N, CA, C, O and the ligand as a Tripos MOL2 file, in Angstrom:
@<TRIPOS>MOLECULE
protein
  265   263    67     0     0
PROTEIN
NO_CHARGES

@<TRIPOS>ATOM
      1 N         128.4930   54.7480 -150.3150 N.3       1 MET1
      2 CA        129.5230   54.8810 -151.2840 C.3       1 MET1
      3 C         130.8010   55.5810 -150.7080 C.2       1 MET1
      4 O         130.7230   56.6600 -150.1210 O.2       1 MET1
      5 N         131.9430   54.9390 -150.8970 N.am      2 PRO2
      6 CA        133.1520   55.6520 -150.3810 C.3       2 PRO2
      7 C         133.4540   56.9290 -151.2170 C.2       2 PRO2
      8 O         133.1350   56.9800 -152.4050 O.2       2 PRO2
      9 N         134.0320   57.8900 -150.6250 N.am      3 ARG3
     10 CA        134.3960   59.0670 -151.3720 C.3       3 ARG3
     11 C         135.5880   58.7680 -152.2290 C.2       3 ARG3
     12 O         136.5040   58.0520 -151.8230 O.2       3 ARG3
     13 N         135.5720   59.3060 -153.3890 N.am      4 ARG4
     14 CA        136.7540   59.0520 -154.3430 C.3       4 ARG4
     15 C         137.6450   60.2690 -154.3950 C.2       4 ARG4
     16 O         137.2010   61.4150 -154.3290 O.2       4 ARG4
     17 N         138.8790   59.9770 -154.5120 N.am      5 LYS5
     18 CA        139.7940   61.0530 -154.8330 C.3       5 LYS5
     19 C         140.6260   60.7430 -156.0070 C.2       5 LYS5
     20 O         140.6850   59.5980 -156.4550 O.2       5 LYS5
     21 N         141.2920   61.7670 -156.5350 N.am      6 LYS6
     22 CA        141.9940   61.5180 -157.7960 C.3       6 LYS6
     23 C         143.2870   60.6970 -157.4940 C.2       6 LYS6
     24 O         143.9510   60.9360 -156.4860 O.2       6 LYS6
     25 N         143.6050   59.8000 -158.3180 N.am      7 ASN7
     26 CA        144.7870   59.0750 -158.2740 C.3       7 ASN7
     27 C         145.6270   59.3010 -159.5420 C.2       7 ASN7
     28 O         145.2640   58.8980 -160.6470 O.2       7 ASN7
     29 N         146.7530   59.9590 -159.3230 N.am      8 LEU8
     30 CA        147.5480   60.3650 -160.4330 C.3       8 LEU8
     31 C         148.8020   59.5240 -160.5430 C.2       8 LEU8
     32 O         149.4590   59.2430 -159.5410 O.2       8 LEU8
     33 N         149.1260   59.1330 -161.7230 N.am      9 CYS9
     34 CA        150.3300   58.3570 -162.0040 C.3       9 CYS9
     35 C         151.5490   59.1470 -161.5430 C.2       9 CYS9
     36 O         151.7320   60.3000 -161.9350 O.2       9 CYS9
     37 N         152.3980   58.5120 -160.6940 N.am     10 PRO10
     38 CA        153.5280   59.2270 -160.0920 C.3      10 PRO10
     39 C         154.6140   59.4090 -161.2220 C.2      10 PRO10
     40 O         155.5670   60.1710 -161.0600 O.2      10 PRO10
     41 N         154.4360   58.7180 -162.3040 N.am     11 ASN11
     42 CA        155.4730   58.7920 -163.3880 C.3      11 ASN11
     43 C         155.1450   59.8940 -164.4010 C.2      11 ASN11
     44 O         156.0250   60.6570 -164.8010 O.2      11 ASN11
     45 N         153.8480   59.9730 -164.8220 N.am     12 CYS12
     46 CA        153.5340   60.9300 -165.8910 C.3      12 CYS12
     47 C         152.3760   61.8380 -165.5360 C.2      12 CYS12
     48 O         152.0650   62.7480 -166.3050 O.2      12 CYS12
     49 N         151.7170   61.6280 -164.3920 N.am     13 GLY13
     50 CA        150.7040   62.5150 -163.9540 C.3      13 GLY13
     51 C         149.2880   62.2640 -164.5360 C.2      13 GLY13
     52 O         148.3580   63.0350 -164.3000 O.2      13 GLY13
     53 N         149.1620   61.1640 -165.3010 N.am     14 THR14
     54 CA        147.8500   60.8900 -165.8790 C.3      14 THR14
     55 C         146.9540   60.3680 -164.7550 C.2      14 THR14
     56 O         147.3720   59.5710 -163.9150 O.2      14 THR14
     57 N         145.6380   60.8720 -164.7700 N.am     15 GLU15
     58 CA        144.6700   60.4170 -163.8020 C.3      15 GLU15
     59 C         144.1740   58.9980 -164.2230 C.2      15 GLU15
     60 O         143.7440   58.7540 -165.3500 O.2      15 GLU15
     61 N         144.2720   58.0950 -163.2260 N.am     16 VAL16
     62 CA        143.7760   56.7330 -163.4170 C.3      16 VAL16
     63 C         142.5130   56.5730 -162.6040 C.2      16 VAL16
     64 O         142.5330   56.7100 -161.3810 O.2      16 VAL16
     65 N         141.3930   56.2790 -163.2890 N.am     17 LYS17
     66 CA        140.1220   56.3340 -162.6410 C.3      17 LYS17
     67 C         139.7720   55.1400 -161.8990 C.2      17 LYS17
     68 O         139.2560   55.2550 -160.7870 O.2      17 LYS17
     69 N         140.0180   53.9370 -162.4390 N.am     18 GLU18
     70 CA        139.5890   52.7230 -161.7610 C.3      18 GLU18
     71 C         140.7830   51.8300 -161.4360 C.2      18 GLU18
     72 O         141.6210   51.5520 -162.2950 O.2      18 GLU18
     73 N         140.8440   51.3830 -160.1770 N.am     19 PRO19
     74 CA        141.8670   50.4500 -159.8230 C.3      19 PRO19
     75 C         141.5480   49.0750 -160.3700 C.2      19 PRO19
     76 O         140.3830   48.7040 -160.5140 O.2      19 PRO19
     77 N         142.6150   48.3060 -160.6790 N.am     20 TYR20
     78 CA        142.3850   46.9460 -161.2090 C.3      20 TYR20
     79 C         142.3080   45.9660 -160.0500 C.2      20 TYR20
     80 O         141.9420   44.8110 -160.2630 O.2      20 TYR20
     81 N         142.6290   46.3670 -158.8680 N.am     21 LYS21
     82 CA        142.5720   45.5140 -157.7270 C.3      21 LYS21
     83 C         142.2960   46.3710 -156.5260 C.2      21 LYS21
     84 O         142.8450   47.4720 -156.4700 O.2      21 LYS21
     85 N         141.4960   45.9750 -155.5550 N.am     22 THR22
     86 CA        141.2700   46.7160 -154.3660 C.3      22 THR22
     87 C         141.2930   45.7910 -153.1180 C.2      22 THR22
     88 O         141.0060   44.5960 -153.1840 O.2      22 THR22
     89 N         141.6370   46.3990 -152.0280 N.am     23 TRP23
     90 CA        141.5230   45.6310 -150.7580 C.3      23 TRP23
     91 C         141.2230   46.6610 -149.6330 C.2      23 TRP23
     92 O         141.2620   47.8700 -149.8600 O.2      23 TRP23
     93 N         140.9410   46.1780 -148.4910 N.am     24 GLN24
     94 CA        140.4980   47.1180 -147.3940 C.3      24 GLN24
     95 C         141.4540   47.0030 -146.2030 C.2      24 GLN24
     96 O         141.8550   45.9110 -145.8010 O.2      24 GLN24
     97 N         141.7890   48.1330 -145.6740 N.am     25 LEU25
     98 CA        142.5700   48.2000 -144.4180 C.3      25 LEU25
     99 C         141.6300   48.7000 -143.3430 C.2      25 LEU25
    100 O         140.9640   49.7220 -143.5030 O.2      25 LEU25
    101 N         141.5850   47.9560 -142.2320 N.am     26 ILE26
    102 CA        140.7530   48.3380 -141.1330 C.3      26 ILE26
    103 C         141.6690   48.8430 -140.0500 C.2      26 ILE26
    104 O         142.6180   48.1900 -139.6160 O.2      26 ILE26
    105 N         141.3230   50.0680 -139.6340 N.am     27 ALA27
    106 CA        142.1330   50.7400 -138.5320 C.3      27 ALA27
    107 C         142.0560   49.8720 -137.2720 C.2      27 ALA27
    108 O         140.9660   49.4730 -136.8630 O.2      27 ALA27
    109 N         143.1960   49.5810 -136.6600 N.am     28 PRO28
    110 CA        143.1530   48.7470 -135.4030 C.3      28 PRO28
    111 C         142.5080   49.4080 -134.2500 C.2      28 PRO28
    112 O         142.0690   48.7200 -133.3280 O.2      28 PRO28
    113 N         142.4150   50.7780 -134.2380 N.am     29 PHE29
    114 CA        141.8780   51.4860 -133.1170 C.3      29 PHE29
    115 C         140.7920   52.4210 -133.5770 C.2      29 PHE29
    116 O         140.9270   53.0280 -134.6400 O.2      29 PHE29
    117 N         139.7020   52.5680 -132.8140 N.am     30 PRO30
    118 CA        138.6820   53.5470 -133.2060 C.3      30 PRO30
    119 C         139.1890   54.9450 -132.9190 C.2      30 PRO30
    120 O         140.1150   55.1060 -132.1250 O.2      30 PRO30
    121 N         138.5970   55.9840 -133.5540 N.am     31 ASP31
    122 CA        138.9280   57.3610 -133.2880 C.3      31 ASP31
    123 C         138.2290   57.7810 -132.0260 C.2      31 ASP31
    124 O         137.5970   56.9850 -131.3320 O.2      31 ASP31
    125 N         138.3670   59.1030 -131.7430 N.am     32 LYS32
    126 CA        137.8120   59.6760 -130.4840 C.3      32 LYS32
    127 C         136.3160   59.4430 -130.3120 C.2      32 LYS32
    128 O         135.8220   59.3230 -129.1910 O.2      32 LYS32
    129 N         135.5970   59.3820 -131.4360 N.am     33 LYS33
    130 CA        134.1610   59.1680 -131.4010 C.3      33 LYS33
    131 C         133.7550   57.6990 -131.4320 C.2      33 LYS33
    132 O         132.5710   57.3800 -131.5380 O.2      33 LYS33
    133 N         134.7030   56.8410 -131.3440 N.am     34 GLY34
    134 CA        134.4580   55.3960 -131.3350 C.3      34 GLY34
    135 C         134.2060   54.8220 -132.7180 C.2      34 GLY34
    136 O         133.7020   53.7050 -132.8400 O.2      34 GLY34
    137 N         134.5500   55.5690 -133.7660 N.am     35 ARG35
    138 CA        134.3220   55.0560 -135.1030 C.3      35 ARG35
    139 C         135.5460   54.3090 -135.6140 C.2      35 ARG35
    140 O         136.6770   54.6800 -135.3000 O.2      35 ARG35
    141 N         135.3360   53.3030 -136.3670 N.am     36 ILE36
    142 CA        136.3970   52.5570 -137.0150 C.3      36 ILE36
    143 C         136.4800   53.0440 -138.4650 C.2      36 ILE36
    144 O         135.4790   53.1030 -139.1790 O.2      36 ILE36
    145 N         137.6970   53.3900 -138.8760 N.am     37 THR37
    146 CA        137.8740   53.8100 -140.2880 C.3      37 THR37
    147 C         138.3630   52.6350 -141.0950 C.2      37 THR37
    148 O         139.3500   51.9660 -140.7900 O.2      37 THR37
    149 N         137.5570   52.4260 -142.2060 N.am     38 ILE38
    150 CA        138.0580   51.4670 -143.1490 C.3      38 ILE38
    151 C         138.5440   52.1550 -144.3500 C.2      38 ILE38
    152 O         137.8210   52.9680 -144.9260 O.2      38 ILE38
    153 N         139.7340   51.8750 -144.7650 N.am     39 THR39
    154 CA        140.3690   52.5030 -145.9510 C.3      39 THR39
    155 C         140.3570   51.5160 -147.0860 C.2      39 THR39
    156 O         140.8800   50.4100 -146.9530 O.2      39 THR39
    157 N         139.7800   51.8890 -148.1810 N.am     40 SER40
    158 CA        139.8750   51.0370 -149.3290 C.3      40 SER40
    159 C         141.1530   51.4290 -150.1530 C.2      40 SER40
    160 O         141.3120   52.5690 -150.5910 O.2      40 SER40
    161 N         141.9720   50.5010 -150.3190 N.am     41 MET41
    162 CA        143.2110   50.7240 -151.0980 C.3      41 MET41
    163 C         143.0460   50.0790 -152.4880 C.2      41 MET41
    164 O         142.3310   49.0930 -152.6670 O.2      41 MET41
    165 N         143.7260   50.6710 -153.4300 N.am     42 GLY42
    166 CA        143.6620   50.0820 -154.7940 C.3      42 GLY42
    167 C         145.0090   50.0670 -155.5090 C.2      42 GLY42
    168 O         145.8920   50.8750 -155.2210 O.2      42 GLY42
    169 N         145.1430   49.1630 -156.4130 N.am     43 MET43
    170 CA        146.3260   49.0810 -157.2750 C.3      43 MET43
    171 C         145.8020   49.6520 -158.6540 C.2      43 MET43
    172 O         144.7990   49.2150 -159.2190 O.2      43 MET43
    173 N         146.5850   50.6650 -159.1240 N.am     44 TYR44
    174 CA        146.2050   51.3170 -160.3250 C.3      44 TYR44
    175 C         147.3140   51.0160 -161.4200 C.2      44 TYR44
    176 O         148.4910   50.8080 -161.1260 O.2      44 TYR44
    177 N         146.8440   51.0150 -162.6370 N.am     45 GLU45
    178 CA        147.8220   50.8750 -163.6950 C.3      45 GLU45
    179 C         147.6130   52.0570 -164.6520 C.2      45 GLU45
    180 O         146.4950   52.2610 -165.1260 O.2      45 GLU45
    181 N         148.6420   52.8280 -164.9430 N.am     46 CYS46
    182 CA        148.5140   53.9520 -165.7750 C.3      46 CYS46
    183 C         148.2840   53.4870 -167.2370 C.2      46 CYS46
    184 O         149.0410   52.6630 -167.7500 O.2      46 CYS46
    185 N         147.2370   54.0200 -167.8990 N.am     47 PRO47
    186 CA        146.9910   53.5730 -169.2930 C.3      47 PRO47
    187 C         147.9850   54.1590 -170.2740 C.2      47 PRO47
    188 O         148.1100   53.6800 -171.4010 O.2      47 PRO47
    189 N         148.6990   55.2050 -169.8450 N.am     48 LYS48
    190 CA        149.5820   55.9080 -170.7150 C.3      48 LYS48
    191 C         151.0000   55.2750 -170.7080 C.2      48 LYS48
    192 O         151.5670   54.9820 -171.7610 O.2      48 LYS48
    193 N         151.5300   55.0820 -169.5390 N.am     49 CYS49
    194 CA        152.9520   54.5940 -169.4510 C.3      49 CYS49
    195 C         153.0860   53.2040 -168.7570 C.2      49 CYS49
    196 O         154.1780   52.6410 -168.6770 O.2      49 CYS49
    197 N         151.9530   52.6830 -168.2660 N.am     50 GLY50
    198 CA        152.0230   51.3530 -167.7380 C.3      50 GLY50
    199 C         152.5230   51.1990 -166.3280 C.2      50 GLY50
    200 O         152.6400   50.0930 -165.8000 O.2      50 GLY50
    201 N         152.8210   52.3520 -165.7190 N.am     51 LYS51
    202 CA        153.2610   52.3460 -164.3110 C.3      51 LYS51
    203 C         152.1390   51.8740 -163.4130 C.2      51 LYS51
    204 O         150.9750   52.2540 -163.5400 O.2      51 LYS51
    205 N         152.5720   51.0090 -162.4840 N.am     52 LYS52
    206 CA        151.6200   50.4780 -161.4630 C.3      52 LYS52
    207 C         151.8950   51.1660 -160.1420 C.2      52 LYS52
    208 O         153.0440   51.2990 -159.7220 O.2      52 LYS52
    209 N         150.8080   51.6120 -159.4780 N.am     53 PHE53
    210 CA        151.0350   52.2990 -158.2110 C.3      53 PHE53
    211 C         149.8150   52.0110 -157.2920 C.2      53 PHE53
    212 O         148.7380   51.6150 -157.7370 O.2      53 PHE53
    213 N         150.0610   52.2350 -155.9980 N.am     54 ARG54
    214 CA        148.9960   52.0710 -155.0440 C.3      54 ARG54
    215 C         148.3740   53.3790 -154.7160 C.2      54 ARG54
    216 O         149.0590   54.4020 -154.7150 O.2      54 ARG54
    217 N         147.0740   53.3950 -154.4310 N.am     55 GLY55
    218 CA        146.4580   54.6190 -154.0130 C.3      55 GLY55
    219 C         145.2810   54.3490 -153.1400 C.2      55 GLY55
    220 O         144.8370   53.2060 -153.0310 O.2      55 GLY55
    221 N         144.7300   55.4320 -152.4760 N.am     56 VAL56
    222 CA        143.5550   55.2500 -151.6450 C.3      56 VAL56
    223 C         142.3230   55.4270 -152.5400 C.2      56 VAL56
    224 O         142.1920   56.4330 -153.2360 O.2      56 VAL56
    225 N         141.4400   54.4570 -152.5120 N.am     57 VAL57
    226 CA        140.1960   54.5140 -153.2590 C.3      57 VAL57
    227 C         139.1400   55.3150 -152.4600 C.2      57 VAL57
    228 O         138.4310   56.1350 -153.0420 O.2      57 VAL57
    229 N         139.0340   55.0940 -151.1850 N.am     58 GLY58
    230 CA        138.0860   55.8180 -150.3820 C.3      58 GLY58
    231 C         138.1340   55.3920 -148.9110 C.2      58 GLY58
    232 O         138.7690   54.4030 -148.5450 O.2      58 GLY58
    233 N         137.4670   56.1440 -148.1230 N.am     59 LYS59
    234 CA        137.4390   55.8540 -146.6210 C.3      59 LYS59
    235 C         135.9580   55.7350 -146.1860 C.2      59 LYS59
    236 O         135.0810   56.4730 -146.6350 O.2      59 LYS59
    237 N         135.7540   54.8060 -145.3280 N.am     60 ILE60
    238 CA        134.4130   54.6910 -144.7790 C.3      60 ILE60
    239 C         134.6100   54.6550 -143.2490 C.2      60 ILE60
    240 O         135.5410   54.0330 -142.7370 O.2      60 ILE60
    241 N         133.6900   55.3540 -142.5350 N.am     61 LYS61
    242 CA        133.7300   55.3250 -141.0820 C.3      61 LYS61
    243 C         132.5210   54.4810 -140.5850 C.2      61 LYS61
    244 O         131.3900   54.6840 -141.0250 O.2      61 LYS61
    245 N         132.7780   53.5880 -139.7130 N.am     62 LEU62
    246 CA        131.7430   52.7640 -139.1520 C.3      62 LEU62
    247 C         131.5660   53.0490 -137.6540 C.2      62 LEU62
    248 O         132.5000   53.4810 -136.9790 O.2      62 LEU62
    249 N         130.3950   52.8100 -137.1680 N.am     63 GLY63
    250 CA        130.2300   52.8550 -135.7720 C.3      63 GLY63
    251 C         129.2800   53.9290 -135.2080 C.2      63 GLY63
    252 O         128.7970   53.8380 -134.0790 O.2      63 GLY63
    253 N         129.0430   54.9250 -136.0300 N.am     64 VAL64
    254 CA        128.0830   56.0280 -135.5420 C.3      64 VAL64
    255 C         127.0460   56.2780 -136.6100 C.2      64 VAL64
    256 O         127.3530   56.3730 -137.7980 O.2      64 VAL64
    257 N         125.8220   56.3810 -136.1650 N.am     65 GLU65
    258 CA        124.7390   56.7800 -137.1130 C.3      65 GLU65
    259 C         124.8230   58.2700 -137.3000 C.2      65 GLU65
    260 O         124.9010   59.0250 -136.3310 O.2      65 GLU65
    261 N         124.8070   58.6980 -138.5480 N.am     66 GLU66
    262 CA        124.9160   60.1540 -138.7970 C.3      66 GLU66
    263 C         123.5740   60.7420 -139.0060 C.2      66 GLU66
    264 O         123.4570   61.9470 -139.2280 O.2      66 GLU66
    265 ZN        151.8310   57.1450 -166.2880 Zn       67 ZN67
@<TRIPOS>BOND
     1     1     2 1
     2     2     3 1
     3     3     4 2
     4     3     5 am
     5     5     6 1
     6     6     7 1
     7     7     8 2
     8     7     9 am
     9     9    10 1
    10    10    11 1
    11    11    12 2
    12    11    13 am
    13    13    14 1
    14    14    15 1
    15    15    16 2
    16    15    17 am
    17    17    18 1
    18    18    19 1
    19    19    20 2
    20    19    21 am
    21    21    22 1
    22    22    23 1
    23    23    24 2
    24    23    25 am
    25    25    26 1
    26    26    27 1
    27    27    28 2
    28    27    29 am
    29    29    30 1
    30    30    31 1
    31    31    32 2
    32    31    33 am
    33    33    34 1
    34    34    35 1
    35    35    36 2
    36    35    37 am
    37    37    38 1
    38    38    39 1
    39    39    40 2
    40    39    41 am
    41    41    42 1
    42    42    43 1
    43    43    44 2
    44    43    45 am
    45    45    46 1
    46    46    47 1
    47    47    48 2
    48    47    49 am
    49    49    50 1
    50    50    51 1
    51    51    52 2
    52    51    53 am
    53    53    54 1
    54    54    55 1
    55    55    56 2
    56    55    57 am
    57    57    58 1
    58    58    59 1
    59    59    60 2
    60    59    61 am
    61    61    62 1
    62    62    63 1
    63    63    64 2
    64    63    65 am
    65    65    66 1
    66    66    67 1
    67    67    68 2
    68    67    69 am
    69    69    70 1
    70    70    71 1
    71    71    72 2
    72    71    73 am
    73    73    74 1
    74    74    75 1
    75    75    76 2
    76    75    77 am
    77    77    78 1
    78    78    79 1
    79    79    80 2
    80    79    81 am
    81    81    82 1
    82    82    83 1
    83    83    84 2
    84    83    85 am
    85    85    86 1
    86    86    87 1
    87    87    88 2
    88    87    89 am
    89    89    90 1
    90    90    91 1
    91    91    92 2
    92    91    93 am
    93    93    94 1
    94    94    95 1
    95    95    96 2
    96    95    97 am
    97    97    98 1
    98    98    99 1
    99    99   100 2
   100    99   101 am
   101   101   102 1
   102   102   103 1
   103   103   104 2
   104   103   105 am
   105   105   106 1
   106   106   107 1
   107   107   108 2
   108   107   109 am
   109   109   110 1
   110   110   111 1
   111   111   112 2
   112   111   113 am
   113   113   114 1
   114   114   115 1
   115   115   116 2
   116   115   117 am
   117   117   118 1
   118   118   119 1
   119   119   120 2
   120   119   121 am
   121   121   122 1
   122   122   123 1
   123   123   124 2
   124   123   125 am
   125   125   126 1
   126   126   127 1
   127   127   128 2
   128   127   129 am
   129   129   130 1
   130   130   131 1
   131   131   132 2
   132   131   133 am
   133   133   134 1
   134   134   135 1
   135   135   136 2
   136   135   137 am
   137   137   138 1
   138   138   139 1
   139   139   140 2
   140   139   141 am
   141   141   142 1
   142   142   143 1
   143   143   144 2
   144   143   145 am
   145   145   146 1
   146   146   147 1
   147   147   148 2
   148   147   149 am
   149   149   150 1
   150   150   151 1
   151   151   152 2
   152   151   153 am
   153   153   154 1
   154   154   155 1
   155   155   156 2
   156   155   157 am
   157   157   158 1
   158   158   159 1
   159   159   160 2
   160   159   161 am
   161   161   162 1
   162   162   163 1
   163   163   164 2
   164   163   165 am
   165   165   166 1
   166   166   167 1
   167   167   168 2
   168   167   169 am
   169   169   170 1
   170   170   171 1
   171   171   172 2
   172   171   173 am
   173   173   174 1
   174   174   175 1
   175   175   176 2
   176   175   177 am
   177   177   178 1
   178   178   179 1
   179   179   180 2
   180   179   181 am
   181   181   182 1
   182   182   183 1
   183   183   184 2
   184   183   185 am
   185   185   186 1
   186   186   187 1
   187   187   188 2
   188   187   189 am
   189   189   190 1
   190   190   191 1
   191   191   192 2
   192   191   193 am
   193   193   194 1
   194   194   195 1
   195   195   196 2
   196   195   197 am
   197   197   198 1
   198   198   199 1
   199   199   200 2
   200   199   201 am
   201   201   202 1
   202   202   203 1
   203   203   204 2
   204   203   205 am
   205   205   206 1
   206   206   207 1
   207   207   208 2
   208   207   209 am
   209   209   210 1
   210   210   211 1
   211   211   212 2
   212   211   213 am
   213   213   214 1
   214   214   215 1
   215   215   216 2
   216   215   217 am
   217   217   218 1
   218   218   219 1
   219   219   220 2
   220   219   221 am
   221   221   222 1
   222   222   223 1
   223   223   224 2
   224   223   225 am
   225   225   226 1
   226   226   227 1
   227   227   228 2
   228   227   229 am
   229   229   230 1
   230   230   231 1
   231   231   232 2
   232   231   233 am
   233   233   234 1
   234   234   235 1
   235   235   236 2
   236   235   237 am
   237   237   238 1
   238   238   239 1
   239   239   240 2
   240   239   241 am
   241   241   242 1
   242   242   243 1
   243   243   244 2
   244   243   245 am
   245   245   246 1
   246   246   247 1
   247   247   248 2
   248   247   249 am
   249   249   250 1
   250   250   251 1
   251   251   252 2
   252   251   253 am
   253   253   254 1
   254   254   255 1
   255   255   256 2
   256   255   257 am
   257   257   258 1
   258   258   259 1
   259   259   260 2
   260   259   261 am
   261   261   262 1
   262   262   263 1
   263   263   264 2
@<TRIPOS>SUBSTRUCTURE
     1 MET1         2 RESIDUE 1 A MET
     2 PRO2         6 RESIDUE 1 A PRO
     3 ARG3        10 RESIDUE 1 A ARG
     4 ARG4        14 RESIDUE 1 A ARG
     5 LYS5        18 RESIDUE 1 A LYS
     6 LYS6        22 RESIDUE 1 A LYS
     7 ASN7        26 RESIDUE 1 A ASN
     8 LEU8        30 RESIDUE 1 A LEU
     9 CYS9        34 RESIDUE 1 A CYS
    10 PRO10       38 RESIDUE 1 A PRO
    11 ASN11       42 RESIDUE 1 A ASN
    12 CYS12       46 RESIDUE 1 A CYS
    13 GLY13       50 RESIDUE 1 A GLY
    14 THR14       54 RESIDUE 1 A THR
    15 GLU15       58 RESIDUE 1 A GLU
    16 VAL16       62 RESIDUE 1 A VAL
    17 LYS17       66 RESIDUE 1 A LYS
    18 GLU18       70 RESIDUE 1 A GLU
    19 PRO19       74 RESIDUE 1 A PRO
    20 TYR20       78 RESIDUE 1 A TYR
    21 LYS21       82 RESIDUE 1 A LYS
    22 THR22       86 RESIDUE 1 A THR
    23 TRP23       90 RESIDUE 1 A TRP
    24 GLN24       94 RESIDUE 1 A GLN
    25 LEU25       98 RESIDUE 1 A LEU
    26 ILE26      102 RESIDUE 1 A ILE
    27 ALA27      106 RESIDUE 1 A ALA
    28 PRO28      110 RESIDUE 1 A PRO
    29 PHE29      114 RESIDUE 1 A PHE
    30 PRO30      118 RESIDUE 1 A PRO
    31 ASP31      122 RESIDUE 1 A ASP
    32 LYS32      126 RESIDUE 1 A LYS
    33 LYS33      130 RESIDUE 1 A LYS
    34 GLY34      134 RESIDUE 1 A GLY
    35 ARG35      138 RESIDUE 1 A ARG
    36 ILE36      142 RESIDUE 1 A ILE
    37 THR37      146 RESIDUE 1 A THR
    38 ILE38      150 RESIDUE 1 A ILE
    39 THR39      154 RESIDUE 1 A THR
    40 SER40      158 RESIDUE 1 A SER
    41 MET41      162 RESIDUE 1 A MET
    42 GLY42      166 RESIDUE 1 A GLY
    43 MET43      170 RESIDUE 1 A MET
    44 TYR44      174 RESIDUE 1 A TYR
    45 GLU45      178 RESIDUE 1 A GLU
    46 CYS46      182 RESIDUE 1 A CYS
    47 PRO47      186 RESIDUE 1 A PRO
    48 LYS48      190 RESIDUE 1 A LYS
    49 CYS49      194 RESIDUE 1 A CYS
    50 GLY50      198 RESIDUE 1 A GLY
    51 LYS51      202 RESIDUE 1 A LYS
    52 LYS52      206 RESIDUE 1 A LYS
    53 PHE53      210 RESIDUE 1 A PHE
    54 ARG54      214 RESIDUE 1 A ARG
    55 GLY55      218 RESIDUE 1 A GLY
    56 VAL56      222 RESIDUE 1 A VAL
    57 VAL57      226 RESIDUE 1 A VAL
    58 GLY58      230 RESIDUE 1 A GLY
    59 LYS59      234 RESIDUE 1 A LYS
    60 ILE60      238 RESIDUE 1 A ILE
    61 LYS61      242 RESIDUE 1 A LYS
    62 LEU62      246 RESIDUE 1 A LEU
    63 GLY63      250 RESIDUE 1 A GLY
    64 VAL64      254 RESIDUE 1 A VAL
    65 GLU65      258 RESIDUE 1 A GLU
    66 GLU66      262 RESIDUE 1 A GLU
    67 ZN67       265 GROUP 0 **** ****
């Protein structure tokens, strides 16, 4: 499970819990330990004011057994 962080509407500050659309960004280079970071991005829509904004849904690191 990716770790979740709060995504707040930049317009009114309401927390939007679930993105209506997500996609993944894969880092082109591994970090020092050889892990690849995959960032899940999401599009959020504020239920209060209707503002749409992008936010990070979570990050996953691949390549090393923990
Ligand atoms: Zn809002």
